[in-house]
PDB file of N, CA, C, O and CB in Angstrom:
ATOM      1  N   LEU A   1     113.755 120.692 136.954  1.00  0.00           N
ATOM      2  CA  LEU A   1     114.341 121.569 137.964  1.00  0.00           C
ATOM      3  C   LEU A   1     115.743 121.092 138.286  1.00  0.00           C
ATOM      4  O   LEU A   1     116.021 119.893 138.276  1.00  0.00           O
ATOM      5  CB  LEU A   1     113.470 121.610 139.243  1.00  0.00           C
ATOM      6  N   GLY A   2     116.615 122.028 138.568  1.00  0.00           N
ATOM      7  CA  GLY A   2     117.968 121.691 138.962  1.00  0.00           C
ATOM      8  C   GLY A   2     118.294 122.299 140.309  1.00  0.00           C
ATOM      9  O   GLY A   2     117.796 123.369 140.657  1.00  0.00           O
ATOM     10  N   LYS A   3     119.141 121.603 141.071  1.00  0.00           N
ATOM     11  CA  LYS A   3     119.536 122.085 142.398  1.00  0.00           C
ATOM     12  C   LYS A   3     120.448 123.302 142.256  1.00  0.00           C
ATOM     13  O   LYS A   3     121.399 123.288 141.474  1.00  0.00           O
ATOM     14  CB  LYS A   3     120.247 120.963 143.205  1.00  0.00           C
ATOM     15  N   ILE A   4     120.151 124.346 143.015  1.00  0.00           N
ATOM     16  CA  ILE A   4     120.998 125.522 143.064  1.00  0.00           C
ATOM     17  C   ILE A   4     121.962 125.379 144.236  1.00  0.00           C
ATOM     18  O   ILE A   4     123.175 125.483 144.056  1.00  0.00           O
ATOM     19  CB  ILE A   4     120.152 126.818 143.188  1.00  0.00           C
ATOM     20  N   LYS A   5     121.432 125.140 145.440  1.00  0.00           N
ATOM     21  CA  LYS A   5     122.260 124.889 146.628  1.00  0.00           C
ATOM     22  C   LYS A   5     121.354 124.519 147.798  1.00  0.00           C
ATOM     23  O   LYS A   5     120.129 124.576 147.690  1.00  0.00           O
ATOM     24  CB  LYS A   5     123.137 126.139 146.982  1.00  0.00           C
ATOM     25  N   GLU A   6     121.969 124.140 148.913  1.00  0.00           N
ATOM     26  CA  GLU A   6     121.217 123.804 150.109  1.00  0.00           C
ATOM     27  C   GLU A   6     120.559 125.059 150.680  1.00  0.00           C
ATOM     28  O   GLU A   6     121.023 126.178 150.460  1.00  0.00           O
ATOM     29  CB  GLU A   6     122.132 123.144 151.159  1.00  0.00           C
ATOM     30  N   CYS A   7     119.487 124.851 151.404  1.00  0.00           N
ATOM     31  CA  CYS A   7     118.730 125.957 151.989  1.00  0.00           C
ATOM     32  C   CYS A   7     118.896 125.950 153.502  1.00  0.00           C
ATOM     33  O   CYS A   7     118.478 124.998 154.162  1.00  0.00           O
ATOM     34  CB  CYS A   7     117.231 125.865 151.607  1.00  0.00           C
ATOM     35  N   PRO A   8     119.501 126.995 154.064  1.00  0.00           N
ATOM     36  CA  PRO A   8     119.613 127.045 155.522  1.00  0.00           C
ATOM     37  C   PRO A   8     118.243 127.294 156.142  1.00  0.00           C
ATOM     38  O   PRO A   8     117.486 128.150 155.683  1.00  0.00           O
ATOM     39  CB  PRO A   8     120.610 128.144 155.958  1.00  0.00           C
ATOM     40  N   ARG A   9     117.943 126.554 157.163  1.00  0.00           N
ATOM     41  CA  ARG A   9     116.649 126.671 157.827  1.00  0.00           C
ATOM     42  C   ARG A   9     116.662 127.887 158.737  1.00  0.00           C
ATOM     43  O   ARG A   9     117.633 128.116 159.459  1.00  0.00           O
ATOM     44  CB  ARG A   9     116.316 125.389 158.630  1.00  0.00           C
ATOM     45  N   CYS A  10     115.606 128.657 158.705  1.00  0.00           N
ATOM     46  CA  CYS A  10     115.504 129.844 159.553  1.00  0.00           C
ATOM     47  C   CYS A  10     115.103 129.446 160.971  1.00  0.00           C
ATOM     48  O   CYS A  10     114.981 128.260 161.275  1.00  0.00           O
ATOM     49  CB  CYS A  10     114.486 130.847 158.967  1.00  0.00           C
ATOM     50  N   THR A  11     114.902 130.420 161.820  1.00  0.00           N
ATOM     51  CA  THR A  11     114.559 130.131 163.214  1.00  0.00           C
ATOM     52  C   THR A  11     113.059 129.965 163.434  1.00  0.00           C
ATOM     53  O   THR A  11     112.631 129.803 164.577  1.00  0.00           O
ATOM     54  CB  THR A  11     115.078 131.232 164.105  1.00  0.00           C
ATOM     55  N   VAL A  12     112.259 129.999 162.396  1.00  0.00           N
ATOM     56  CA  VAL A  12     110.803 129.877 162.564  1.00  0.00           C
ATOM     57  C   VAL A  12     110.413 128.624 163.348  1.00  0.00           C
ATOM     58  O   VAL A  12     109.568 128.726 164.237  1.00  0.00           O
ATOM     59  CB  VAL A  12     110.120 129.857 161.200  1.00  0.00           C
ATOM     60  N   PRO A  13     110.989 127.434 163.065  1.00  0.00           N
ATOM     61  CA  PRO A  13     110.596 126.259 163.853  1.00  0.00           C
ATOM     62  C   PRO A  13     110.958 126.361 165.337  1.00  0.00           C
ATOM     63  O   PRO A  13     110.458 125.575 166.142  1.00  0.00           O
ATOM     64  CB  PRO A  13     111.242 125.031 163.274  1.00  0.00           C
ATOM     65  N   CYS A  14     111.813 127.310 165.712  1.00  0.00           N
ATOM     66  CA  CYS A  14     112.191 127.511 167.111  1.00  0.00           C
ATOM     67  C   CYS A  14     111.240 128.484 167.818  1.00  0.00           C
ATOM     68  O   CYS A  14     111.462 128.842 168.974  1.00  0.00           O
ATOM     69  CB  CYS A  14     113.631 128.030 167.198  1.00  0.00           C
ATOM     70  N   ARG A  15     110.194 128.904 167.127  1.00  0.00           N
ATOM     71  CA  ARG A  15     109.288 129.917 167.671  1.00  0.00           C
ATOM     72  C   ARG A  15     107.856 129.397 167.821  1.00  0.00           C
ATOM     73  O   ARG A  15     107.419 128.501 167.098  1.00  0.00           O
ATOM     74  CB  ARG A  15     109.294 131.147 166.779  1.00  0.00           C
ATOM     75  N   ASP A  16     107.156 129.977 168.764  1.00  0.00           N
ATOM     76  CA  ASP A  16     105.738 129.687 168.961  1.00  0.00           C
ATOM     77  C   ASP A  16     104.974 130.355 167.829  1.00  0.00           C
ATOM     78  O   ASP A  16     105.114 131.559 167.614  1.00  0.00           O
ATOM     79  CB  ASP A  16     105.232 130.186 170.365  1.00  0.00           C
ATOM     80  N   GLU A  17     104.178 129.599 167.112  1.00  0.00           N
ATOM     81  CA  GLU A  17     103.484 130.162 165.944  1.00  0.00           C
ATOM     82  C   GLU A  17     102.433 131.202 166.312  1.00  0.00           C
ATOM     83  O   GLU A  17     102.115 132.064 165.493  1.00  0.00           O
ATOM     84  CB  GLU A  17     102.830 129.055 165.158  1.00  0.00           C
ATOM     85  N   ALA A  18     101.897 131.141 167.507  1.00  0.00           N
ATOM     86  CA  ALA A  18     100.862 132.103 167.911  1.00  0.00           C
ATOM     87  C   ALA A  18     101.454 133.421 168.401  1.00  0.00           C
ATOM     88  O   ALA A  18     100.886 134.487 168.163  1.00  0.00           O
ATOM     89  CB  ALA A  18      99.991 131.502 169.003  1.00  0.00           C
ATOM     90  N   THR A  19     102.611 133.347 169.093  1.00  0.00           N
ATOM     91  CA  THR A  19     103.166 134.563 169.702  1.00  0.00           C
ATOM     92  C   THR A  19     104.420 135.081 169.010  1.00  0.00           C
ATOM     93  O   THR A  19     104.750 136.262 169.123  1.00  0.00           O
ATOM     94  CB  THR A  19     103.477 134.303 171.143  1.00  0.00           C
ATOM     95  N   GLY A  20     105.121 134.204 168.294  1.00  0.00           N
ATOM     96  CA  GLY A  20     106.384 134.596 167.670  1.00  0.00           C
ATOM     97  C   GLY A  20     107.560 134.542 168.630  1.00  0.00           C
ATOM     98  O   GLY A  20     108.699 134.781 168.230  1.00  0.00           O
ATOM     99  N   GLN A  21     107.293 134.230 169.895  1.00  0.00           N
ATOM    100  CA  GLN A  21     108.363 134.126 170.897  1.00  0.00           C
ATOM    101  C   GLN A  21     109.129 132.814 170.712  1.00  0.00           C
ATOM    102  O   GLN A  21     108.576 131.827 170.227  1.00  0.00           O
ATOM    103  CB  GLN A  21     107.780 134.215 172.338  1.00  0.00           C
ATOM    104  N   PHE A  22     110.395 132.813 171.102  1.00  0.00           N
ATOM    105  CA  PHE A  22     111.174 131.585 171.046  1.00  0.00           C
ATOM    106  C   PHE A  22     110.597 130.559 172.006  1.00  0.00           C
ATOM    107  O   PHE A  22     110.118 130.914 173.083  1.00  0.00           O
ATOM    108  CB  PHE A  22     112.648 131.859 171.374  1.00  0.00           C
ATOM    109  N   LEU A  23     110.639 129.288 171.622  1.00  0.00           N
ATOM    110  CA  LEU A  23     110.112 128.210 172.456  1.00  0.00           C
ATOM    111  C   LEU A  23     110.978 127.982 173.690  1.00  0.00           C
ATOM    112  O   LEU A  23     110.462 127.706 174.773  1.00  0.00           O
ATOM    113  CB  LEU A  23     110.009 126.921 171.650  1.00  0.00           C
ATOM    114  N   PHE A  24     112.282 128.098 173.526  1.00  0.00           N
ATOM    115  CA  PHE A  24     113.218 127.869 174.621  1.00  0.00           C
ATOM    116  C   PHE A  24     113.903 129.202 174.932  1.00  0.00           C
ATOM    117  O   PHE A  24     114.864 129.577 174.261  1.00  0.00           O
ATOM    118  CB  PHE A  24     114.272 126.752 174.257  1.00  0.00           C
ATOM    119  N   LEU A  25     113.419 129.903 175.928  1.00  0.00           N
ATOM    120  CA  LEU A  25     113.880 131.264 176.198  1.00  0.00           C
ATOM    121  C   LEU A  25     115.340 131.327 176.635  1.00  0.00           C
ATOM    122  O   LEU A  25     116.038 132.276 176.278  1.00  0.00           O
ATOM    123  CB  LEU A  25     113.016 131.892 177.256  1.00  0.00           C
ATOM    124  N   ARG A  26     115.817 130.360 177.387  1.00  0.00           N
ATOM    125  CA  ARG A  26     117.208 130.375 177.858  1.00  0.00           C
ATOM    126  C   ARG A  26     118.186 129.989 176.753  1.00  0.00           C
ATOM    127  O   ARG A  26     119.325 130.455 176.735  1.00  0.00           O
ATOM    128  CB  ARG A  26     117.372 129.427 179.044  1.00  0.00           C
ATOM    129  N   ASP A  27     117.747 129.154 175.852  1.00  0.00           N
ATOM    130  CA  ASP A  27     118.622 128.672 174.779  1.00  0.00           C
ATOM    131  C   ASP A  27     117.808 128.697 173.487  1.00  0.00           C
ATOM    132  O   ASP A  27     117.242 127.683 173.080  1.00  0.00           O
ATOM    133  CB  ASP A  27     119.181 127.217 175.083  1.00  0.00           C
ATOM    134  N   LYS A  28     117.757 129.863 172.852  1.00  0.00           N
ATOM    135  CA  LYS A  28     116.857 130.091 171.721  1.00  0.00           C
ATOM    136  C   LYS A  28     117.034 129.108 170.572  1.00  0.00           C
ATOM    137  O   LYS A  28     116.063 128.783 169.888  1.00  0.00           O
ATOM    138  CB  LYS A  28     117.049 131.471 171.209  1.00  0.00           C
ATOM    139  N   LEU A  29     118.251 128.631 170.347  1.00  0.00           N
ATOM    140  CA  LEU A  29     118.495 127.705 169.232  1.00  0.00           C
ATOM    141  C   LEU A  29     118.670 126.263 169.708  1.00  0.00           C
ATOM    142  O   LEU A  29     119.369 125.473 169.073  1.00  0.00           O
ATOM    143  CB  LEU A  29     119.732 128.141 168.452  1.00  0.00           C
ATOM    144  N   LYS A  30     118.031 125.928 170.826  1.00  0.00           N
ATOM    145  CA  LYS A  30     118.134 124.575 171.384  1.00  0.00           C
ATOM    146  C   LYS A  30     117.713 123.518 170.357  1.00  0.00           C
ATOM    147  O   LYS A  30     118.352 122.472 170.245  1.00  0.00           O
ATOM    148  CB  LYS A  30     117.266 124.452 172.653  1.00  0.00           C
ATOM    149  N   LEU A  31     116.659 123.785 169.623  1.00  0.00           N
ATOM    150  CA  LEU A  31     116.198 122.834 168.606  1.00  0.00           C
ATOM    151  C   LEU A  31     117.304 122.543 167.599  1.00  0.00           C
ATOM    152  O   LEU A  31     117.502 121.388 167.220  1.00  0.00           O
ATOM    153  CB  LEU A  31     114.954 123.378 167.882  1.00  0.00           C
ATOM    154  N   TRP A  32     118.037 123.586 167.155  1.00  0.00           N
ATOM    155  CA  TRP A  32     119.117 123.364 166.183  1.00  0.00           C
ATOM    156  C   TRP A  32     120.244 122.547 166.777  1.00  0.00           C
ATOM    157  O   TRP A  32     120.875 121.764 166.067  1.00  0.00           O
ATOM    158  CB  TRP A  32     119.660 124.693 165.679  1.00  0.00           C
ATOM    159  N   LYS A  33     120.514 122.710 168.074  1.00  0.00           N
ATOM    160  CA  LYS A  33     121.570 121.935 168.723  1.00  0.00           C
ATOM    161  C   LYS A  33     121.203 120.459 168.768  1.00  0.00           C
ATOM    162  O   LYS A  33     122.061 119.598 168.573  1.00  0.00           O
ATOM    163  CB  LYS A  33     121.830 122.460 170.141  1.00  0.00           C
ATOM    164  N   VAL A  34     119.942 120.167 169.022  1.00  0.00           N
ATOM    165  CA  VAL A  34     119.474 118.779 169.026  1.00  0.00           C
ATOM    166  C   VAL A  34     119.562 118.197 167.616  1.00  0.00           C
ATOM    167  O   VAL A  34     120.016 117.068 167.433  1.00  0.00           O
ATOM    168  CB  VAL A  34     118.019 118.689 169.561  1.00  0.00           C
ATOM    169  N   LEU A  35     119.123 118.975 166.618  1.00  0.00           N
ATOM    170  CA  LEU A  35     119.193 118.497 165.236  1.00  0.00           C
ATOM    171  C   LEU A  35     120.635 118.337 164.766  1.00  0.00           C
ATOM    172  O   LEU A  35     120.943 117.416 164.011  1.00  0.00           O
ATOM    173  CB  LEU A  35     118.451 119.455 164.310  1.00  0.00           C
ATOM    174  N   LYS A  36     121.521 119.232 165.210  1.00  0.00           N
ATOM    175  CA  LYS A  36     122.924 119.132 164.807  1.00  0.00           C
ATOM    176  C   LYS A  36     123.557 117.857 165.357  1.00  0.00           C
ATOM    177  O   LYS A  36     124.372 117.227 164.683  1.00  0.00           O
ATOM    178  CB  LYS A  36     123.711 120.363 165.287  1.00  0.00           C
ATOM    179  N   ALA A  37     123.189 117.480 166.563  1.00  0.00           N
ATOM    180  CA  ALA A  37     123.704 116.243 167.147  1.00  0.00           C
ATOM    181  C   ALA A  37     123.209 115.029 166.362  1.00  0.00           C
ATOM    182  O   ALA A  37     123.943 114.056 166.190  1.00  0.00           O
ATOM    183  CB  ALA A  37     123.284 116.130 168.625  1.00  0.00           C
ATOM    184  N   ALA A  38     121.965 115.089 165.887  1.00  0.00           N
ATOM    185  CA  ALA A  38     121.388 113.965 165.143  1.00  0.00           C
ATOM    186  C   ALA A  38     121.815 113.941 163.681  1.00  0.00           C
ATOM    187  O   ALA A  38     121.980 112.865 163.107  1.00  0.00           O
ATOM    188  CB  ALA A  38     119.882 114.017 165.222  1.00  0.00           C
ATOM    189  N   PHE A  39     121.998 115.119 163.065  1.00  0.00           N
ATOM    190  CA  PHE A  39     122.317 115.219 161.633  1.00  0.00           C
ATOM    191  C   PHE A  39     123.485 116.181 161.405  1.00  0.00           C
ATOM    192  O   PHE A  39     123.281 117.243 160.816  1.00  0.00           O
ATOM    193  CB  PHE A  39     121.078 115.687 160.831  1.00  0.00           C
ATOM    194  N   PRO A  40     124.694 115.850 161.848  1.00  0.00           N
ATOM    195  CA  PRO A  40     125.803 116.803 161.767  1.00  0.00           C
ATOM    196  C   PRO A  40     126.168 117.233 160.346  1.00  0.00           C
ATOM    197  O   PRO A  40     126.650 118.351 160.163  1.00  0.00           O
ATOM    198  CB  PRO A  40     127.004 116.211 162.415  1.00  0.00           C
ATOM    199  N   LEU A  41     125.962 116.403 159.355  1.00  0.00           N
ATOM    200  CA  LEU A  41     126.331 116.771 157.986  1.00  0.00           C
ATOM    201  C   LEU A  41     125.395 117.807 157.382  1.00  0.00           C
ATOM    202  O   LEU A  41     125.733 118.418 156.368  1.00  0.00           O
ATOM    203  CB  LEU A  41     126.348 115.543 157.112  1.00  0.00           C
ATOM    204  N   LYS A  42     124.233 118.018 157.979  1.00  0.00           N
ATOM    205  CA  LYS A  42     123.289 119.003 157.460  1.00  0.00           C
ATOM    206  C   LYS A  42     123.614 120.421 157.945  1.00  0.00           C
ATOM    207  O   LYS A  42     122.849 121.351 157.691  1.00  0.00           O
ATOM    208  CB  LYS A  42     121.870 118.627 157.871  1.00  0.00           C
ATOM    209  N   PHE A  43     124.737 120.589 158.635  1.00  0.00           N
ATOM    210  CA  PHE A  43     125.122 121.901 159.160  1.00  0.00           C
ATOM    211  C   PHE A  43     126.380 122.428 158.505  1.00  0.00           C
ATOM    212  O   PHE A  43     126.978 123.378 159.011  1.00  0.00           O
ATOM    213  CB  PHE A  43     125.321 121.830 160.656  1.00  0.00           C
ATOM    214  N   SER A  44     126.798 121.846 157.403  1.00  0.00           N
ATOM    215  CA  SER A  44     128.034 122.273 156.757  1.00  0.00           C
ATOM    216  C   SER A  44     127.782 122.495 155.274  1.00  0.00           C
ATOM    217  O   SER A  44     127.146 121.672 154.615  1.00  0.00           O
ATOM    218  CB  SER A  44     129.159 121.233 156.969  1.00  0.00           C
ATOM    219  N   ASP A  45     128.274 123.595 154.758  1.00  0.00           N
ATOM    220  CA  ASP A  45     128.121 123.921 153.348  1.00  0.00           C
ATOM    221  C   ASP A  45     129.488 124.361 152.840  1.00  0.00           C
ATOM    222  O   ASP A  45     130.102 125.246 153.435  1.00  0.00           O
ATOM    223  CB  ASP A  45     127.030 125.036 153.119  1.00  0.00           C
ATOM    224  N   PRO A  46     129.982 123.762 151.748  1.00  0.00           N
ATOM    225  CA  PRO A  46     131.317 124.126 151.271  1.00  0.00           C
ATOM    226  C   PRO A  46     131.452 125.603 150.897  1.00  0.00           C
ATOM    227  O   PRO A  46     132.553 126.153 150.952  1.00  0.00           O
ATOM    228  CB  PRO A  46     131.672 123.280 150.081  1.00  0.00           C
ATOM    229  N   GLU A  47     130.366 126.242 150.524  1.00  0.00           N
ATOM    230  CA  GLU A  47     130.402 127.638 150.117  1.00  0.00           C
ATOM    231  C   GLU A  47     130.241 128.581 151.308  1.00  0.00           C
ATOM    232  O   GLU A  47     130.898 129.620 151.373  1.00  0.00           O
ATOM    233  CB  GLU A  47     129.317 127.907 149.090  1.00  0.00           C
ATOM    234  N   TRP A  48     129.368 128.222 152.248  1.00  0.00           N
ATOM    235  CA  TRP A  48     129.073 129.094 153.379  1.00  0.00           C
ATOM    236  C   TRP A  48     129.777 128.687 154.659  1.00  0.00           C
ATOM    237  O   TRP A  48     129.770 129.446 155.628  1.00  0.00           O
ATOM    238  CB  TRP A  48     127.606 129.124 153.618  1.00  0.00           C
ATOM    239  N   GLY A  49     130.381 127.520 154.689  1.00  0.00           N
ATOM    240  CA  GLY A  49     131.014 127.029 155.910  1.00  0.00           C
ATOM    241  C   GLY A  49     129.977 126.479 156.870  1.00  0.00           C
ATOM    242  O   GLY A  49     128.934 125.980 156.447  1.00  0.00           O
ATOM    243  N   VAL A  50     130.258 126.568 158.152  1.00  0.00           N
ATOM    244  CA  VAL A  50     129.345 126.031 159.159  1.00  0.00           C
ATOM    245  C   VAL A  50     128.287 127.076 159.469  1.00  0.00           C
ATOM    246  O   VAL A  50     128.596 128.260 159.607  1.00  0.00           O
ATOM    247  CB  VAL A  50     130.109 125.616 160.451  1.00  0.00           C
ATOM    248  N   TRP A  51     127.063 126.646 159.575  1.00  0.00           N
ATOM    249  CA  TRP A  51     125.905 127.510 159.770  1.00  0.00           C
ATOM    250  C   TRP A  51     125.303 127.249 161.138  1.00  0.00           C
ATOM    251  O   TRP A  51     125.359 126.116 161.615  1.00  0.00           O
ATOM    252  CB  TRP A  51     124.854 127.287 158.662  1.00  0.00           C
ATOM    253  N   ALA A  52     124.732 128.247 161.785  1.00  0.00           N
ATOM    254  CA  ALA A  52     124.122 128.067 163.105  1.00  0.00           C
ATOM    255  C   ALA A  52     122.877 127.193 163.029  1.00  0.00           C
ATOM    256  O   ALA A  52     122.553 126.486 163.983  1.00  0.00           O
ATOM    257  CB  ALA A  52     123.768 129.423 163.717  1.00  0.00           C
ATOM    258  N   GLY A  53     122.175 127.238 161.893  1.00  0.00           N
ATOM    259  CA  GLY A  53     120.983 126.418 161.711  1.00  0.00           C
ATOM    260  C   GLY A  53     121.269 125.270 160.769  1.00  0.00           C
ATOM    261  O   GLY A  53     122.380 125.133 160.256  1.00  0.00           O
ATOM    262  N   ALA A  54     120.293 124.471 160.552  1.00  0.00           N
ATOM    263  CA  ALA A  54     120.460 123.276 159.710  1.00  0.00           C
ATOM    264  C   ALA A  54     120.102 123.553 158.262  1.00  0.00           C
ATOM    265  O   ALA A  54     119.322 124.461 157.973  1.00  0.00           O
ATOM    266  CB  ALA A  54     119.603 122.132 160.237  1.00  0.00           C
ATOM    267  N   PHE A  55     120.669 122.776 157.354  1.00  0.00           N
ATOM    268  CA  PHE A  55     120.275 122.800 155.952  1.00  0.00           C
ATOM    269  C   PHE A  55     119.280 121.655 155.765  1.00  0.00           C
ATOM    270  O   PHE A  55     119.691 120.499 155.666  1.00  0.00           O
ATOM    271  CB  PHE A  55     121.527 122.663 154.981  1.00  0.00           C
ATOM    272  N   PHE A  56     118.004 121.948 155.716  1.00  0.00           N
ATOM    273  CA  PHE A  56     116.992 120.908 155.564  1.00  0.00           C
ATOM    274  C   PHE A  56     116.114 121.156 154.351  1.00  0.00           C
ATOM    275  O   PHE A  56     114.924 120.843 154.372  1.00  0.00           O
ATOM    276  CB  PHE A  56     116.135 120.821 156.811  1.00  0.00           C
ATOM    277  N   GLY A  57     116.675 121.704 153.317  1.00  0.00           N
ATOM    278  CA  GLY A  57     115.929 121.939 152.093  1.00  0.00           C
ATOM    279  C   GLY A  57     116.886 122.289 150.973  1.00  0.00           C
ATOM    280  O   GLY A  57     118.100 122.334 151.172  1.00  0.00           O
ATOM    281  N   LEU A  58     116.345 122.533 149.813  1.00  0.00           N
ATOM    282  CA  LEU A  58     117.147 122.877 148.646  1.00  0.00           C
ATOM    283  C   LEU A  58     116.525 124.047 147.915  1.00  0.00           C
ATOM    284  O   LEU A  58     115.302 124.163 147.832  1.00  0.00           O
ATOM    285  CB  LEU A  58     117.291 121.675 147.708  1.00  0.00           C
ATOM    286  N   TYR A  59     117.371 124.913 147.387  1.00  0.00           N
ATOM    287  CA  TYR A  59     116.900 125.904 146.432  1.00  0.00           C
ATOM    288  C   TYR A  59     116.943 125.222 145.073  1.00  0.00           C
ATOM    289  O   TYR A  59     117.978 124.685 144.677  1.00  0.00           O
ATOM    290  CB  TYR A  59     117.774 127.232 146.463  1.00  0.00           C
ATOM    291  N   MET A  60     115.825 125.241 144.358  1.00  0.00           N
ATOM    292  CA  MET A  60     115.747 124.616 143.043  1.00  0.00           C
ATOM    293  C   MET A  60     115.415 125.694 142.016  1.00  0.00           C
ATOM    294  O   MET A  60     114.771 126.693 142.336  1.00  0.00           O
ATOM    295  CB  MET A  60     114.682 123.471 143.022  1.00  0.00           C
ATOM    296  N   GLY A  61     115.857 125.481 140.787  1.00  0.00           N
ATOM    297  CA  GLY A  61     115.566 126.426 139.723  1.00  0.00           C
ATOM    298  C   GLY A  61     115.198 125.706 138.440  1.00  0.00           C
ATOM    299  O   GLY A  61     115.655 124.591 138.190  1.00  0.00           O
ATOM    300  N   HIS A  62     114.385 126.335 137.642  1.00  0.00           N
ATOM    301  CA  HIS A  62     113.972 125.788 136.354  1.00  0.00           C
ATOM    302  C   HIS A  62     115.120 125.978 135.373  1.00  0.00           C
ATOM    303  O   HIS A  62     115.581 127.098 135.153  1.00  0.00           O
ATOM    304  CB  HIS A  62     112.661 126.472 135.832  1.00  0.00           C
ATOM    305  N   ASN A  63     115.578 124.878 134.787  1.00  0.00           N
ATOM    306  CA  ASN A  63     116.735 124.966 133.903  1.00  0.00           C
ATOM    307  C   ASN A  63     116.375 125.078 132.422  1.00  0.00           C
ATOM    308  O   ASN A  63     117.264 125.049 131.571  1.00  0.00           O
ATOM    309  CB  ASN A  63     117.604 123.772 134.107  1.00  0.00           C
ATOM    310  N   GLY A  64     115.083 125.206 132.100  1.00  0.00           N
ATOM    311  CA  GLY A  64     114.663 125.420 130.717  1.00  0.00           C
ATOM    312  C   GLY A  64     114.788 124.207 129.817  1.00  0.00           C
ATOM    313  O   GLY A  64     114.737 124.338 128.594  1.00  0.00           O
ATOM    314  N   LYS A  65     114.952 123.020 130.404  1.00  0.00           N
ATOM    315  CA  LYS A  65     115.072 121.798 129.609  1.00  0.00           C
ATOM    316  C   LYS A  65     113.794 120.986 129.720  1.00  0.00           C
ATOM    317  O   LYS A  65     112.993 121.203 130.629  1.00  0.00           O
ATOM    318  CB  LYS A  65     116.287 120.959 130.064  1.00  0.00           C
ATOM    319  N   GLY A  66     113.606 120.070 128.819  1.00  0.00           N
ATOM    320  CA  GLY A  66     112.439 119.198 128.864  1.00  0.00           C
ATOM    321  C   GLY A  66     111.311 119.740 128.020  1.00  0.00           C
ATOM    322  O   GLY A  66     111.512 120.623 127.186  1.00  0.00           O
ATOM    323  N   THR A  67     110.121 119.208 128.239  1.00  0.00           N
ATOM    324  CA  THR A  67     108.954 119.613 127.466  1.00  0.00           C
ATOM    325  C   THR A  67     108.603 121.050 127.784  1.00  0.00           C
ATOM    326  O   THR A  67     108.289 121.371 128.930  1.00  0.00           O
ATOM    327  CB  THR A  67     107.759 118.693 127.749  1.00  0.00           C
ATOM    328  N   GLY A  68     108.651 121.914 126.796  1.00  0.00           N
ATOM    329  CA  GLY A  68     108.377 123.344 127.016  1.00  0.00           C
ATOM    330  C   GLY A  68     109.549 123.991 127.725  1.00  0.00           C
ATOM    331  O   GLY A  68     110.381 123.300 128.313  1.00  0.00           O
ATOM    332  N   THR A  69     109.618 125.268 127.674  1.00  0.00           N
ATOM    333  CA  THR A  69     110.725 125.966 128.344  1.00  0.00           C
ATOM    334  C   THR A  69     110.242 126.929 129.414  1.00  0.00           C
ATOM    335  O   THR A  69     111.050 127.620 130.034  1.00  0.00           O
ATOM    336  CB  THR A  69     111.556 126.721 127.330  1.00  0.00           C
ATOM    337  N   VAL A  70     108.946 126.983 129.636  1.00  0.00           N
ATOM    338  CA  VAL A  70     108.393 127.904 130.621  1.00  0.00           C
ATOM    339  C   VAL A  70     107.631 127.095 131.659  1.00  0.00           C
ATOM    340  O   VAL A  70     106.820 126.238 131.308  1.00  0.00           O
ATOM    341  CB  VAL A  70     107.469 128.967 129.950  1.00  0.00           C
ATOM    342  N   LEU A  71     107.884 127.360 132.920  1.00  0.00           N
ATOM    343  CA  LEU A  71     107.172 126.735 134.022  1.00  0.00           C
ATOM    344  C   LEU A  71     106.125 127.724 134.507  1.00  0.00           C
ATOM    345  O   LEU A  71     106.447 128.847 134.896  1.00  0.00           O
ATOM    346  CB  LEU A  71     108.145 126.315 135.177  1.00  0.00           C
ATOM    347  N   ARG A  72     104.860 127.292 134.480  1.00  0.00           N
ATOM    348  CA  ARG A  72     103.750 128.175 134.846  1.00  0.00           C
ATOM    349  C   ARG A  72     103.009 127.646 136.055  1.00  0.00           C
ATOM    350  O   ARG A  72     103.051 126.447 136.332  1.00  0.00           O
ATOM    351  CB  ARG A  72     102.786 128.339 133.677  1.00  0.00           C
ATOM    352  N   VAL A  73     102.335 128.516 136.776  1.00  0.00           N
ATOM    353  CA  VAL A  73     101.482 128.113 137.881  1.00  0.00           C
ATOM    354  C   VAL A  73     100.467 127.103 137.351  1.00  0.00           C
ATOM    355  O   VAL A  73      99.805 127.339 136.341  1.00  0.00           O
ATOM    356  CB  VAL A  73     100.770 129.348 138.532  1.00  0.00           C
ATOM    357  N   GLY A  74     100.359 125.978 138.047  1.00  0.00           N
ATOM    358  CA  GLY A  74      99.428 124.942 137.641  1.00  0.00           C
ATOM    359  C   GLY A  74     100.083 123.818 136.862  1.00  0.00           C
ATOM    360  O   GLY A  74      99.483 122.754 136.706  1.00  0.00           O
ATOM    361  N   ASP A  75     101.308 124.021 136.363  1.00  0.00           N
ATOM    362  CA  ASP A  75     102.019 122.951 135.658  1.00  0.00           C
ATOM    363  C   ASP A  75     102.321 121.812 136.624  1.00  0.00           C
ATOM    364  O   ASP A  75     102.563 122.039 137.810  1.00  0.00           O
ATOM    365  CB  ASP A  75     103.331 123.483 135.018  1.00  0.00           C
ATOM    366  N   THR A  76     102.305 120.600 136.114  1.00  0.00           N
ATOM    367  CA  THR A  76     102.658 119.437 136.913  1.00  0.00           C
ATOM    368  C   THR A  76     104.176 119.290 136.914  1.00  0.00           C
ATOM    369  O   THR A  76     104.822 119.353 135.868  1.00  0.00           O
ATOM    370  CB  THR A  76     101.969 118.150 136.368  1.00  0.00           C
ATOM    371  N   VAL A  77     104.731 119.092 138.103  1.00  0.00           N
ATOM    372  CA  VAL A  77     106.171 118.897 138.250  1.00  0.00           C
ATOM    373  C   VAL A  77     106.390 117.530 138.861  1.00  0.00           C
ATOM    374  O   VAL A  77     105.841 117.229 139.922  1.00  0.00           O
ATOM    375  CB  VAL A  77     106.823 120.020 139.125  1.00  0.00           C
ATOM    376  N   HIS A  78     107.184 116.697 138.209  1.00  0.00           N
ATOM    377  CA  HIS A  78     107.513 115.360 138.718  1.00  0.00           C
ATOM    378  C   HIS A  78     108.917 115.383 139.283  1.00  0.00           C
ATOM    379  O   HIS A  78     109.854 115.857 138.641  1.00  0.00           O
ATOM    380  CB  HIS A  78     107.388 114.281 137.603  1.00  0.00           C
ATOM    381  N   VAL A  79     109.051 114.861 140.503  1.00  0.00           N
ATOM    382  CA  VAL A  79     110.375 114.842 141.153  1.00  0.00           C
ATOM    383  C   VAL A  79     110.869 113.419 141.220  1.00  0.00           C
ATOM    384  O   VAL A  79     111.962 113.169 141.728  1.00  0.00           O
ATOM    385  CB  VAL A  79     110.322 115.464 142.577  1.00  0.00           C
TER     386      VAL A  79
END
């Protein structure tokens, strides 16, 4: 697998999983503000600029190299 780019985190972690309502009604993105203070470099992307949420993941893609050229459900992937 090869890295495509950073993945911006959506607002799901800022919401109550049972109701879908924001956890902090007065400041809906309060969680992102706390994370931005702790991890400021995770909020900047050279292609997209500064993002309201954090980049806490990666988009990965199969580059067709290595043993076999097709990645199938059930294949073992080593990172």
